[in-house]
C-alpha positions, 0 to 999 in steps of 0.5 A: 475070747475077749475083745482084747485077745481078739485085737492082739491076735489081729496084729501080726507078730513083730518078728514077722512084721519087721523083716516084711517092712524091711523087704518092702522098703528095699523094693519101694525106696529105689523106685521112690528115689527115681520119682523124686530125682526125675528132672520134670522141667526137662522131662518132655525134652529128654523124651523128645530127643532123637535118640530117646524117640528112636529107642522107644519106638524100636522097643515098642515095635520089637517087643510087640513082635516078640510078644506075637511070636511068643503067642504063636509058638508058646501057646502050642508048647504050653498045651503040649506040656499041659495036656499030653503025656510023653517021655522026657516031658519034665526035661522039656519043661526044664529047658523051657524055664531055663531062660528064666534063671539064665543070665541074660548075657549068657543067653546072648552068647548062646544066640550068637553060637546058634544064629551067628554067621558061624553058628549052628543054624546061622551058617546055613542061613547065611550060605543058603539064603544070604541071611545074617541075623546078629546085630540087626533088628531081627536079632533084637526080636529073637533076643527078646523072644528068647527071654520072654517066651518062658513067661507066656508058656508058664502062664498058659500051661497053668491056665490049661491045667486049671481048666476042666478037661471034662469039657474037652472030653464032652466035645470029643464025644460030640464028634469034635476033632482035637483041633476044633476042641482046642479052638472052641473049648480049650483055648477060650477057657484058658484065655485069661492065662493067655492074656496075662502071659502075653502081657508079661512076655511083652513087658519082659521083652520091653525091658530086655538088655543083656541078651539084646546088647550081646546078640544085637549090639548097640546101633542107633535106630537099628538095635538100640532099645530103651534099656540100652539107651538108659545105660548109655545115657547114665554115663553122659546125661544122668538126667536123661537116663532118669527120665527114660527110667521113669518111662519104663517104670510107668510102663511097668505100672500099666502092666501091673494094672492090666494084670490086677484082675487076675491077682484079685481073683487069686489066679496065679500068673 
């Protein structure tokens, strides 16, 4: 093969390159537009406003709690899906992944019907314990967890499936219980997937809007998160909305930076 032929083959075909560049521009240009329109002269003051500070703090706290709940309950669920065989497992996996494609506002309605004062579970919480969840900070956490949990489960299930089960079998032959094997063998091998899933679920919780505003409402200092603050500021103070949007973009960049090692090793998250 001549050098000219090799050079020709090294260039991607125009029919693939052109739509790829269009897709890339479609994804990148809106973000560039935000960066170019950020009012840098008032950026710090926009973030220092009471509403922005309260919304940012609430979002950071609730999304961190949500990520913790995702870890607490999602890792065992991922192990169940990856390492056990039972009837209806495919149906269970479909139910776990449903929030990924469900419109967030529908998720908020579903949470209201489940945990509202007249909901399937909420009525008993109210009657027995006097606990009311909707339109509280707890509702923010539940809404964020509902939409973020599938991200962790999918990541960790993939990590469990990728790890060699022969190590588990070897631990069992040495007399280790299933719980000990999980703690000392299975979980450490899947830890990269657990880490990436935790980061993704935290980022998804931080950016949640639809389910949160439907189930938790919009009360300053109590349930008004950063995405809600951006939405409200867009109508009254566009410059502030752009500044707050830039903060969320920067957070997303940090998340991608934390996950870059998993991408470089070619492991799916």
